[in-house]
Each structure stands twice: as structure tokens, then as C-alpha cells.
N, C-alpha and C positions, 0 to 999 in steps of 0.2 A: 459470337456469344459474349465476348468481353464488352462490345459496344452496347448490347442490350442490357447488361447489368449496369453499365455506366448511366444509361438513359433512365433506369429506374431510380438510381441514386439522385440524379439531377431532379427528377420529377418530385421526389420526396424531400428535397433540400437537405440531403445528407452529404456531409463533407467526404471527399475521397481524394486519393492521389494516384494518378495513373502513370507515374514515371517508370513503372516496371511493366507497362502494358505489353511490351514485346515478349515478355516472359509469361504472359497470361496471368498476371498478378495485379490485383487492385488493393490498395491499403485503405482502410476505413477506421474511424475511431475505435480503438480497442479490438481491432480485428484485421485479419489478412484473408483475402479471397484468392484462392488459386483455382483457375479454371483448367480442367483437365478433360480432353477429349480421349475417350478410351481407345480410339483407333490410332492414337499417336504413341501408345505404350508399346515399344518394340523390344526392349531388353532391360536388364538390370541397371544399365548405365543411365537410362532415362529416369528410373526410380531414384537412383542415387542423386541425380541432378535436382529433382523435385525436393528431396529432403534437404539438400544443401541450400537451395534457394530460400526455403522457408526458415531454416535455422539462421542463416545470415541476416535475414530481415528481423527476426526476433531479437537477435543480439544488437543490431545497429540501431533499432528504434525502440528498444526496451519493451518489447511486447512480452509480457510474462503472464503466466497463469496464476490465479483463476480469472483475472480481469480480462484477459485477451482470449478471443476465439479464433481458431484457424479454420476457415471454411474451405473444404475441398469440394468445389463445384464440379460435379461429374456431368459431362455432356456426351450424349450418344452412347449409352451402354448397349452395345450389341452382343456382348459376350459376358455373361455373368461370372463365368469362371475366371476370365481375365481380370475383371474388377475385383473379385475376392482375393486373387493372388496379389494384385497390386496393393490392396488395402492391408493385407496381412504383412506385407513387407514394409509398408510405410508407417503403420500404426505404432510399432515400438519406438519410433524416432519422433513422430509428430502426433500430438494429441488433437487430431482433426475431427471436425464435425462434418459429416457427409451431407450434401444437399443437392437437390436436382432442379429446384426452381428458385427464382429470386425471392419469393415470398418466405422462404426458409432462412434467409439471411437477416439476422437480428442485430441491429447496430447498438452497441453499448452506450452508456451514458457519456456525454461529453459536454464541455463548456466552450463558450466563445471567449475571445480575448481581444483587447485593443491596445496597440502601441502608439498610435498617432492621433494627435488632436483632430486632424481633418476627418477621421472616421467618426469621432465623437460628434462633431458638428453636423456631419451628414445624417447620422441617426436622429438627431434632434430636428433638423430641417425637414427630413422626409419621414417623420414619425409614423404617419399613416401607412406608408409603404412597408417599413421595416418592423414595426412593432408586432404585427401578426406573426412574423417569422421568428422573432426572438423572445416573445413574451413568456415562454415556458422554459427558457434557458438562462443560466447564469452567464453574465458577461464580466470577465475579470479585467481589471485595469489597475495600473500602478497609481499610487497616490500622487506621484509627481506629474504623470500625464493628466490626471484629473485636475490638478491645480492649474496647470497651464491651459487646459481646455476651458475652464470656467471663467477665466479672466475677462473675456469679452462677452460672456453670456449674460443675458438678463435673468431676473428672478423667475420669470415665466418660462424661459428656456431651460433653466436649471430644474424647474419642477417637471418639465417634460422628460428631461434626461433621466430623472430618478423614477420614472414610471417603468423603465427597464430594470431588470434585476441585477444591479451593479454591485460587485464585490471588489474590495480593494486588496491588493497583494503587494508585497515588497518588490518582487521581481518576476519577470516572465521569461527569463533567460534559459531556464531549465527546459530541455526538450521533453515534451509530453505527447504521448500518442492519443490523448483524448482532448486535445485543445485545438480549436479552429480560430484562426486570426481573421477578424474583420478588418479589411485593409483596402486602401485605395491604390495600392501597388501590388504587383505580382512578385513575391519574394523568391520564387523558384525554389532552390534547394535550401534556402534559409529556414523555411517553415514547412512542416509536413502537410498541414491542411490550411487552406485559406478560403475566405468568403470575400470575393472582390466586389467592391462597390465603386461607383463613379462619384468622385468628390463633388459635393454641393455645399457651398459655404452657408453660414447662417444668413438669414434674411438681412439685406443691407450691405452684404459684401465686406469689404475692408473696414474694420472697426477699431476704435480706440478702447483702451481698457475700461471695463465697467466696474470692477471691484478691486479692492486692495487685497493682495495675496502676499503674505510675508516672504520677503526675499525676491519677489518678482515684480511687484508694483508698489507704488506709494503715492501719497498726495504731494504734489509740487507745492512748496511753500510760497512760490512766487505767483503762480496763476491759479492754484487751488484745484487743478485738474488731476485726475488719477493718471499716472504715467508709469512707464516701465523703468526698472532699475537694473543695472549691471554691476555686480560686486558692490552693492550699496551706493552706487553712483547713479544719479538720475540721468537718463538718456536725454539728448536734445529732442525737443518736441515742438510742435506747431505753435506759432504765435506766442512764444515765450523765450526770453533771452537769459534764462538762468544759466 
């Protein structure tokens, strides 16, 4: 049953984390899905374990009400009395929404985020592939990552980038349960939700700086090319002996 729910999430491009799959738990933006087969309810110890699992996840990942929904996915109800007893014991501790089909699971609002320049360049290069997926979502990016990304981008590429709903933030370090990172790497435990893409560089591959960005690039007084700077010192660059 866990696998069938995961397949639905994949089909609908919904972020999820299955690190607790062995406990029949799937994390989604603003929600926790606990799959429970009624045949496995044997005693109060089992009920106490379920309560503890959910409460630990709520605390660890800052899932709080009313923004978060706890879905108790009930599989194979063969005894309504067992179910009623189970729910009466669990409900004082967990404000759970009961569901019996994947269609009843509603994913809350969430944003995407980018930490790495490579992800920015890939979204631009493969715009036709990725824009349909992200066009209705906010993509958060720090201003510093944005500045470093656009150094080598042309005006046309910059225009393409801003067709996405880009919003600037000071930091992405705060763990959020409604944030999915677009990344070319798998962060494992570092991020709760990720959308992994294969890095594709801007057309033309390795490029020289295209624009002057304060503190990052400048115009070389010797060759008049735009070049990188480190701590206000011009880097050595091709065909120039400055």
C-alpha cells in the first residue's frame, strides 16, 4: 500500500520523503501520511507506538496545526469495531484525518527553492521541459545565488529565467516542511524534500562573465573584458597580463 501511494505522488509531481517507509509513514509538504492495516492492530502497545511515531515527526520537522494535516490511511478495514476502538484511543493524542483512498489526500501549499547556480542554469536551458512543472509555483532563491547565476547569462537567458515565479529571500537555512529544493544533487538528510534534476549547462558550456556584478566581476582596465574579482583583486584571465 505504501508503494501505491508513492506512485500517485510521483505521477502528480508531488514532493515526498520516504525515509520512514519502514514505519509505513510518508512525509509530504504540510502533511504526514501514516498507513495502517487494521489487521496489524494487536494491542495497546501498537497504538502507543503509532502515537509516538507521529508526535516525534511533528516535533522534529515542525509540523504544526492548522497548516499541517495528519492523514491516517486505513487499509483493509475488516472489523469496524476494531477501527472505532483504535480511533477512539488515538484521536485524543493525534488530530488525524481518516482516509481510505489516495484521492482523499490533499497536499497543502508549498514552494520550491534553489541553492545552486547549476539548477538555475538548467531551468533556463531546459525551459520547455521544466516550465510546465513550475509555472504555478513560487521558486525561492537567495539574492547571492541569483547574482552569481546571472554573471554568465545573456539578456535573453535572463528574460527566460524571469518567466518563472522567482522570489528573493535572505536565507534558505531554516528548515521548512513546505519547501522543496530543486537540485542537481541528492541532499539525503540535509533537506526534507528535493526535486532532483540532471545538470545541463547554459548553451555554449564554459563561459566568460557577461555582465558586471558588484563584488563579483569588473571591467579589466587593461583588456577591457569583464572578468572575475576576488576580494577586489582581478583574477588572472586569458590573453591579458595585468
